C-alpha positions as CSV (number, residue, x, y, z in Angstrom):
1,M,22.0,-2.2,-1.9
2,L,18.3,-3.5,-2.0
3,V,14.8,-1.9,0.1
4,C,12.2,-3.5,-1.8
5,E,9.4,-4.9,0.2
6,G,10.4,-9.1,0.7
7,E,12.1,-12.1,-0.1
8,T,10.8,-12.7,-3.3
9,D,11.8,-9.8,-5.0
10,S,15.6,-9.8,-3.7
11,Y,15.2,-13.2,-5.5
12,I,14.0,-11.4,-8.8
13,F,17.0,-8.7,-8.3
14,E,19.3,-11.2,-7.4
15,A,18.8,-13.0,-10.6
16,L,19.2,-9.7,-12.4
17,A,22.4,-8.8,-10.8
18,E,23.8,-12.7,-11.8
19,H,22.8,-12.3,-15.3
20,F,24.9,-8.6,-16.2
21,S,27.2,-9.3,-13.9
22,K,30.9,-10.4,-16.0
23,P,33.7,-12.4,-14.8
24,E,35.9,-8.5,-14.0
25,E,32.6,-7.6,-12.3
26,Q,30.5,-9.0,-10.6
27,I,26.6,-7.8,-9.6
28,K,26.1,-8.2,-5.7
29,I,22.8,-7.0,-4.2
30,D,22.8,-6.6,-0.7
31,L,19.1,-6.7,1.0
32,L,19.6,-3.4,3.4
33,A,16.1,-3.7,3.7
34,P,14.3,-6.1,4.9
35,Q,16.8,-7.7,6.9
36,W,17.3,-12.1,7.0
37,D,16.3,-13.7,10.0
38,A,19.8,-15.3,11.3
39,T,17.9,-17.9,12.9
40,S,15.1,-19.0,10.5
41,G,17.5,-18.0,7.4
42,T,14.2,-16.3,6.2
43,C,13.2,-12.2,6.0
44,P,9.7,-10.7,7.3
45,G,7.2,-9.6,5.3
46,F,7.8,-5.4,4.5
47,G,4.9,-4.7,2.1
48,F,5.1,-0.9,0.5
49,G,3.8,0.4,4.4
50,S,7.5,-0.1,5.7
51,V,9.3,1.2,2.6
52,L,7.9,4.3,3.3
53,N,8.9,3.7,6.7
54,W,12.2,2.9,5.7
55,C,12.2,6.4,3.4
56,A,11.0,8.7,6.3
57,A,13.7,7.8,8.5
58,N,16.5,7.5,6.2
59,P,16.6,11.0,4.4
60,V,18.9,10.7,2.0
61,E,22.6,12.2,3.6
62,K,22.1,8.7,5.9
63,I,21.2,7.1,2.4
64,Q,24.2,8.1,1.4
65,M,26.4,7.0,3.7
66,L,25.1,3.8,4.6
67,I,25.9,2.9,0.4
68,D,30.0,4.7,1.9
69,F,29.9,2.1,4.7
70,G,29.5,-0.9,2.4
71,S,31.1,0.1,-0.4
72,A,28.7,0.2,-3.3
73,R,27.3,1.9,-5.7
74,A,24.0,3.2,-5.2
75,L,21.1,2.1,-3.6
76,F,17.7,0.8,-5.3
77,L,14.4,1.1,-4.1
78,Q,11.4,-0.9,-4.8
79,M,7.8,-0.8,-4.4
80,D,5.6,-1.9,-6.6
81,T,2.6,0.5,-7.5
82,D,-0.6,-1.7,-7.4
83,I,-1.2,0.7,-4.3
84,A,-0.9,3.4,-5.9
85,K,-4.6,5.1,-4.9
86,Q,-3.9,3.9,-0.9
87,V,-0.5,5.7,-0.6
88,N,-1.3,8.7,-2.9
89,C,-4.8,9.0,-3.9
90,G,-5.0,13.2,-5.0
91,C,-2.8,12.4,-7.5
92,I,-4.1,9.4,-9.2
93,D,-7.6,11.8,-8.8
94,R,-5.8,14.5,-10.8
95,G,-5.1,11.9,-13.6
96,H,-1.2,10.6,-13.0
97,S,0.0,7.3,-13.7
98,A,0.4,5.3,-11.2
99,R,4.4,5.4,-11.5
100,H,4.6,8.4,-11.1
101,C,2.3,9.0,-7.5
102,C,4.2,6.1,-6.1
103,E,7.4,8.0,-6.6
104,E,6.0,11.6,-5.5
105,R,4.7,9.7,-2.6
106,I,8.5,8.7,-2.1
107,N,9.9,12.0,-2.4
108,Q,7.7,13.0,0.1
109,Q,8.6,10.7,2.2
110,L,12.7,11.4,1.9
111,K,11.9,15.1,2.3
112,I,12.8,16.0,-1.4
113,M,12.1,17.0,-4.4
114,E,13.2,14.3,-7.4
115,E,14.4,10.5,-6.8
116,P,18.5,11.7,-5.5
117,D,22.1,10.3,-7.4
118,C,22.7,8.1,-4.8
119,C,19.4,6.2,-5.6
120,H,17.3,4.5,-7.7
121,Y,13.4,3.9,-7.5
122,I,12.2,0.5,-9.1
123,L,8.3,1.3,-9.2
124,P,7.6,-2.2,-11.1
125,T,3.2,-1.7,-12.2
126,E,1.5,-3.3,-11.2
127,N,4.1,-5.4,-9.6
128,T,7.8,-8.0,-10.1
129,E,5.5,-10.3,-9.7
130,T,4.1,-8.8,-14.0
131,W,7.8,-8.9,-14.8
132,I,7.5,-12.4,-14.5
133,L,4.2,-13.0,-17.0
134,A,6.4,-10.4,-19.4
135,S,8.2,-13.5,-20.6
136,H,6.8,-15.9,-21.1
137,E,6.5,-16.7,-25.1
138,L,2.0,-17.1,-24.9
139,P,0.8,-13.6,-25.4
140,Q,-1.3,-12.1,-23.2
141,E,-4.4,-10.6,-24.5
142,D,-7.4,-8.1,-23.4
143,E,-10.9,-8.1,-22.9
144,R,-11.5,-7.3,-26.5
145,R,-9.0,-10.0,-26.9
146,M,-5.7,-8.2,-28.6
147,P,-2.1,-8.3,-27.8
148,I,-1.2,-5.9,-25.0
149,N,2.5,-5.2,-25.8
150,N,2.5,-3.3,-23.1
151,Y,2.2,-5.5,-20.4
152,E,2.6,-2.5,-17.8
153,V,-1.1,-1.8,-18.6
154,I,-2.4,-5.4,-17.1
155,T,-4.5,-5.1,-13.6
156,N,-4.5,-8.4,-12.8
157,T,-1.0,-10.2,-13.1
158,E,-1.5,-12.4,-10.2
159,Q,-4.2,-14.2,-11.9
160,R,-2.8,-14.0,-14.8
161,L,0.2,-16.2,-14.1
162,I,-2.3,-19.1,-12.0
163,D,-4.2,-19.5,-15.0
164,L,-0.8,-20.3,-16.8
165,G,0.0,-22.6,-13.5
166,Y,2.1,-20.9,-11.1
167,A,1.5,-22.3,-7.8
168,S,-2.0,-20.7,-5.8
169,R,-3.7,-19.8,-2.3
170,K,-7.5,-19.6,-1.3
171,S,-8.0,-16.1,-0.5
172,K,-9.5,-15.0,2.6
173,N,-12.9,-15.1,1.4
174,G,-12.6,-19.1,0.3
175,I,-13.6,-18.4,-3.2
176,K,-11.7,-15.9,-5.2
177,R,-7.5,-17.9,-5.4
178,K,-4.6,-16.2,-5.1
179,L,-0.8,-16.7,-6.2
180,S,1.7,-18.0,-3.7
181,K,4.2,-16.6,-2.3
182,S,5.0,-19.3,0.1
183,P,7.9,-21.1,-0.3
184,A,9.0,-17.7,-0.8
185,T,12.1,-20.3,-2.5
186,R,10.2,-20.4,-5.6
187,Y,11.0,-17.3,-6.9
188,K,14.7,-18.5,-7.3
189,N,12.6,-20.5,-10.1
190,H,11.1,-17.2,-10.9
191,G,14.2,-15.2,-10.8
192,E,15.3,-17.8,-13.5
193,Q,12.4,-17.7,-15.8
194,L,12.8,-14.2,-16.3
195,V,16.2,-14.0,-17.3
196,A,15.6,-17.2,-19.0
197,N,13.0,-14.3,-21.5
198,L,14.6,-11.3,-20.9
199,T,14.5,-9.7,-24.1
200,L,11.3,-10.3,-24.9
201,A,10.2,-9.1,-21.1
202,R,12.0,-6.1,-21.2
203,Q,10.3,-4.9,-24.5
204,R,6.8,-5.4,-22.4
205,C,8.2,-3.4,-19.8
206,N,9.8,-0.1,-19.3
207,E,10.5,-0.4,-15.0
208,L,12.9,-3.7,-16.0
209,D,14.0,-2.2,-19.3
210,R,15.0,1.0,-16.3
211,L,16.5,-1.5,-13.8
212,C,17.8,-3.4,-16.3
213,T,20.1,-0.5,-18.1
214,L,21.1,0.3,-14.5
215,M,22.7,-2.6,-13.6
216,E,24.3,-3.1,-17.5
217,S,25.8,0.0,-17.0
């Protein structure tokens, strides 16, 4: 089962699930939230706020019930960490990583002290687009033009994807361009790109490697 920020993220998880599936054991991702709209065939944007609200409304006991009812093994709970300061400012000010601070906030919402056995927090830094960027052979460089090995330190992932030729749109101020996430189905192709160079991307992104390890097991 999966709770994530939106439709685009779900396609990335589906691509990985298909990649790690075996003839004798298929991995299926059931999107629990946001929910698909039967009329339009799409699901609405959910965002980090809705993910946190979902956690507040679904204590661990209820999550376990949802897993048991759906005959699932566990729940993946995805939230990008680019909003860490927004959701847990004090934690960031204390010098903790964005991932740690988002994990702490989710625990607060679930009213627990640590990630429960039935639920795996998947918290990409800065976002799932980082994984897509990491799957490209062309190495990225920092401001000193030195190669970046850990892609989770990159803070302008979307702009770097635009520079690689990914579709973009004008921002509200009409000056800076933003990565286009519409139609969301384009992320099916992005998922294929990620899987095609997954070994490389895993080396560059610890959180992606963690997710892949969970799927492998």
